[in-house]
BASE-950592 format. One record per residue: residue number from 0; residue in three letters; z, x, y of N, C-alpha, C in turn. Coordinates in Angstrom, 2 decimals, m for minus. Layout:
residues N
PT   resi   resn      n.zz      n.xx      n.yy     ca.zz     ca.xx     ca.yy      c.zz      c.xx      c.yy
PT    NUM    ALA         Z         X         Y         Z         X         Y         Z         X         Y
...
END
This chain:
residues 106
PT   resi   resn      n.zz      n.xx      n.yy     ca.zz     ca.xx     ca.yy      c.zz      c.xx      c.yy
PT      0    MET    107.18     65.66     75.63    108.10     64.71     76.24    107.52     63.46     76.48
PT      1    ASN    108.22     62.37     76.25    107.74     60.91     76.47    108.30     60.37     77.83
PT      2    ALA    107.30     59.79     78.46    107.70     59.17     79.79    108.91     58.17     79.63
PT      3    GLY    109.85     58.38     80.47    110.97     57.50     80.54    112.15     57.83     79.60
PT      4    LEU    111.94     58.73     78.71    112.94     59.12     77.78    113.77     60.37     78.11
PT      5    GLY    113.25     61.08     79.03    113.95     62.41     79.34    113.67     63.47     78.34
PT      6    GLN    114.49     64.43     78.30    114.26     65.53     77.26    114.82     65.19     75.99
PT      7    PRO    114.21     65.53     74.87    114.71     65.34     73.51    116.07     66.09     73.44
PT      8    ILE    116.97     65.54     72.57    118.30     66.24     72.34    118.12     67.11     71.12
PT      9    ALA    117.05     66.77     70.26    116.79     67.56     69.09    115.27     67.42     68.68
PT     10    TYR    114.82     68.32     67.93    113.40     68.28     67.42    113.50     68.64     65.94
PT     11    GLY    112.52     67.91     65.27    112.41     68.15     63.81    111.01     68.16     63.43
PT     12    ARG    110.75     68.38     62.13    109.32     68.48     61.60    108.55     67.24     61.83
PT     13    THR    109.22     66.05     61.72    108.55     64.75     61.79    108.82     63.96     63.01
PT     14    SER    109.82     64.43     63.84    110.22     63.63     65.01    110.93     64.37     66.08
PT     15    GLU    111.13     63.71     67.14    112.04     64.13     68.23    113.16     63.13     68.41
PT     16    VAL    114.41     63.57     68.75    115.53     62.70     68.88    115.81     62.60     70.36
PT     17    TYR    116.07     61.40     70.86    116.37     61.14     72.19    117.58     60.24     72.33
PT     18    ALA    118.35     60.55     73.47    119.45     59.63     73.73    118.87     58.27     74.08
PT     19    TRP    119.43     57.26     73.56    118.92     55.92     73.71    119.92     55.04     74.41
PT     20    GLU    120.22     53.84     73.91    121.13     53.07     74.53    122.57     53.51     74.25
PT     21    GLN    123.56     52.84     74.92    124.96     53.32     74.76    125.29     53.42     73.24
PT     22    GLY    125.63     54.67     72.82    126.16     54.90     71.47    125.01     54.95     70.47
PT     23    LYS    123.74     55.09     70.98    122.67     55.21     69.99    121.75     56.36     70.38
PT     24    VAL    120.91     56.73     69.38    119.80     57.65     69.57    118.51     57.07     69.02
PT     25    LEU    117.40     57.62     69.46    116.14     57.14     68.95    115.52     58.33     68.37
PT     26    LYS    115.23     58.24     67.09    114.48     59.17     66.34    112.94     58.75     66.44
PT     27    LEU    112.22     59.37     67.39    110.80     58.99     67.67    109.89     59.88     66.86
PT     28    PHE    109.28     59.34     65.88    108.30     60.05     64.92    107.03     60.35     65.58
PT     29    TYR    106.56     61.48     65.12    105.19     61.92     65.69    104.14     61.03     65.16
PT     30    ASP    103.06     60.80     65.74    102.05     59.75     65.54    101.33     59.93     64.15
PT     31    TRP    101.49     61.06     63.53    100.83     61.24     62.19    101.79     60.85     61.04
PT     32    PHE    102.99     60.51     61.46    104.01     60.15     60.40    103.86     58.63     60.08
PT     33    GLU    103.57     58.34     58.89    103.32     56.93     58.34    104.51     56.01     58.47
PT     34    LEU    104.15     54.76     58.95    105.22     53.74     59.00    105.91     53.43     57.76
PT     35    GLU    105.15     53.53     56.64    105.83     53.36     55.32    106.98     54.31     55.08
PT     36    ASN    106.82     55.54     55.48    107.79     56.59     55.37    109.02     56.25     56.18
PT     37    ILE    108.79     55.76     57.34    109.80     55.33     58.32    110.59     54.24     57.75
PT     38    GLU    109.96     53.34     57.17    110.62     52.19     56.59    111.49     52.60     55.37
PT     39    ASN    110.91     53.56     54.57    111.69     54.08     53.46    112.89     54.82     54.01
PT     40    GLU    112.78     55.62     55.02    113.97     56.30     55.57    115.02     55.31     56.08
PT     41    MET    114.60     54.20     56.66    115.45     53.16     57.10    116.27     52.61     55.94
PT     42    ARG    115.62     52.23     54.83    116.23     51.65     53.73    117.28     52.61     52.95
PT     43    ILE    116.85     53.84     52.88    117.66     54.86     52.27    118.93     55.14     53.18
PT     44    GLY    118.67     55.22     54.56    119.81     55.42     55.42    120.81     54.32     55.38
PT     45    ARG    120.31     53.09     55.20    121.22     51.96     55.18    121.99     51.91     53.89
PT     46    VAL    121.45     52.34     52.79    122.11     52.42     51.45    123.18     53.53     51.57
PT     47    ILE    122.90     54.60     52.10    123.84     55.75     52.20    124.99     55.32     53.09
PT     48    HIS    124.67     54.72     54.29    125.73     54.30     55.12    126.65     53.23     54.49
PT     49    ALA    126.06     52.30     53.82    126.79     51.24     53.04    127.66     51.84     51.95
PT     50    SER    127.25     53.02     51.38    128.06     53.55     50.30    129.46     54.11     50.78
PT     51    GLY    129.60     54.29     52.19    130.89     54.82     52.60    130.82     56.23     53.05
PT     52    LEU    129.68     56.84     52.74    129.48     58.28     53.13    129.43     58.24     54.67
PT     53    PRO    129.98     59.37     55.22    130.03     59.55     56.71    128.79     59.72     57.38
PT     54    THR    127.90     58.66     57.40    126.59     58.85     58.00    126.39     57.79     59.10
PT     55    PRO    125.52     58.08     60.08    125.26     57.02     61.15    124.75     55.69     60.55
PT     56    GLU    125.05     54.68     61.23    124.55     53.34     60.96    123.02     53.36     61.42
PT     57    VAL    122.24     52.80     60.64    120.77     52.70     60.92    120.38     51.40     61.57
PT     58    GLY    119.76     51.46     62.65    119.30     50.25     63.37    117.91     49.84     63.03
PT     59    GLU    117.15     49.38     64.05    115.84     48.85     63.76    114.67     49.91     64.01
PT     60    ILE    113.59     49.52     63.51    112.32     50.35     63.89    111.72     49.66     65.13
PT     61    ILE    111.34     50.56     66.01    110.65     50.16     67.25    109.37     50.93     67.51
PT     62    ARG    108.53     50.28     68.39    107.27     51.09     68.71    107.35     51.35     70.18
PT     63    LEU    107.11     52.60     70.51    107.20     53.11     71.93    106.22     54.16     72.14
PT     64    ASN    105.43     53.97     73.20    104.46     54.99     73.56    103.57     55.35     72.34
PT     65    GLU    103.03     54.32     71.69    102.07     54.51     70.59    102.72     55.28     69.46
PT     66    ARG    104.12     55.26     69.38    104.75     55.95     68.21    105.83     54.96     67.77
PT     67    TYR    106.23     55.12     66.42    107.32     54.46     65.85    108.60     55.24     65.95
PT     68    GLY    109.62     54.52     66.13    111.00     55.21     66.23    112.06     54.34     65.42
PT     69    LEU    113.09     55.08     65.04    114.06     54.51     64.38    115.42     54.69     65.11
PT     70    VAL    116.14     53.66     65.36    117.30     53.71     66.14    118.50     53.97     65.22
PT     71    TYR    119.36     54.92     65.58    120.52     55.27     64.81    121.74     55.25     65.75
PT     72    GLU    122.83     55.01     65.04    124.17     55.21     65.82    124.33     56.69     66.23
PT     73    ARG    124.76     56.89     67.36    124.96     58.22     67.81    126.31     58.82     67.34
PT     74    VAL    126.36     59.87     66.63    127.59     60.39     66.11    127.73     61.86     66.66
PT     75    TYR    128.97     62.28     66.83    129.19     63.62     67.20    129.98     64.39     66.08
PT     76    GLY    129.68     65.57     65.95    130.32     66.29     64.95    129.45     67.27     64.22
PT     77    GLU    129.95     67.89     63.20    129.16     68.94     62.46    128.20     68.15     61.53
PT     78    SER    127.06     68.73     61.42    125.96     68.12     60.49    126.45     68.37     59.00
PT     79    MET    125.86     67.47     58.09    126.14     67.76     56.78    125.77     69.05     56.24
PT     80    TRP    124.66     69.58     56.77    124.10     70.88     56.34    125.23     71.95     56.75
PT     81    LYS    125.71     71.88     57.88    126.79     72.92     58.34    128.12     72.73     57.53
PT     82    THR    128.33     71.43     57.22    129.54     71.20     56.36    129.38     71.81     55.06
PT     83    PHE    128.24     71.66     54.46    127.97     72.27     53.12    127.99     73.86     53.23
PT     84    GLN    127.58     74.40     54.33    127.70     75.86     54.42    129.09     76.38     54.46
PT     85    HIS    129.95     75.61     55.13    131.40     76.02     55.17    132.13     75.57     53.99
PT     86    LYS    131.82     74.39     53.42    132.53     73.80     52.25    131.52     73.28     51.28
PT     87    PRO    130.90     74.22     50.52    129.80     73.88     49.57    130.28     72.90     48.45
PT     88    TRP    131.57     72.90     48.14    132.04     72.04     47.07    131.99     70.61     47.45
PT     89    ASN    131.80     70.26     48.70    131.62     68.85     49.14    130.30     68.26     48.67
PT     90    ALA    129.37     69.17     48.49    127.96     68.68     48.06    128.12     67.93     46.82
PT     91    ILE    128.99     68.32     45.87    129.04     67.69     44.56    129.69     66.24     44.76
PT     92    ARG    130.72     66.18     45.58    131.40     64.93     45.85    130.38     63.97     46.53
PT     93    TYR    129.60     64.37     47.47    128.66     63.56     48.13    127.53     63.12     47.15
PT     94    ALA    127.05     64.07     46.31    126.04     63.69     45.37    126.48     62.69     44.41
PT     95    ARG    127.73     62.79     43.96    128.38     61.84     43.04    128.44     60.44     43.65
PT     96    ARG    128.79     60.40     44.96    128.85     59.10     45.52    127.51     58.50     45.69
PT     97    TRP    126.48     59.30     46.01    125.21     58.83     46.26    124.69     58.23     44.86
PT     98    ALA    124.93     59.00     43.71    124.48     58.57     42.42    125.17     57.21     42.10
PT     99    GLU    126.38     57.08     42.41    127.13     55.85     42.05    126.47     54.62     42.81
PT    100    GLN    126.14     54.92     44.02    125.46     53.83     44.94    124.14     53.52     44.35
PT    101    GLU    123.37     54.54     44.01    122.03     54.36     43.46    122.06     53.39     42.14
PT    102    SER    123.00     53.80     41.33    123.15     53.08     40.01    123.47     51.60     40.36
PT    103    LYS    124.24     51.27     41.35    124.57     49.92     41.71    123.35     49.10     42.26
PT    104    ASN    122.37     49.82     42.89    121.19     49.22     43.49    120.04     49.07     42.51
PT    105    HIS    120.22     49.52     41.36    119.07     49.45     40.33    119.51     48.53     39.16
END
C-alpha cells in the first residue's frame, strides 16, 4: 500500500490501481516496470480510445512515491475480458476496428 492513496481497488502483474481524482483512477506501476513501457501503454491506450472503442480515456504519466503511474478515466461496467467470455463474437468486431485504426496510423 502507498501512503496517502488508501487501499488499491485492483492489482495486476505490473501495477496496482487506486481511486484518484474525481472520475479518475491511477494505475501505479511497480518500480521494476520501465518508463518506456508505460509511455508505450499510454500511446496505445490513446489510439484505442480515439478509435471509438469503448475504452477509458488515458491521461498523463505522473511520478508518485518513487513509482510511475498512468492516470485513466474511471469507468464502471464489465471488463472486455468478461464481455468476450459472454459474447466471444465481439472479439472479431473489436479486432477489426483496432486493425482499421492501426492502418490509419501507419
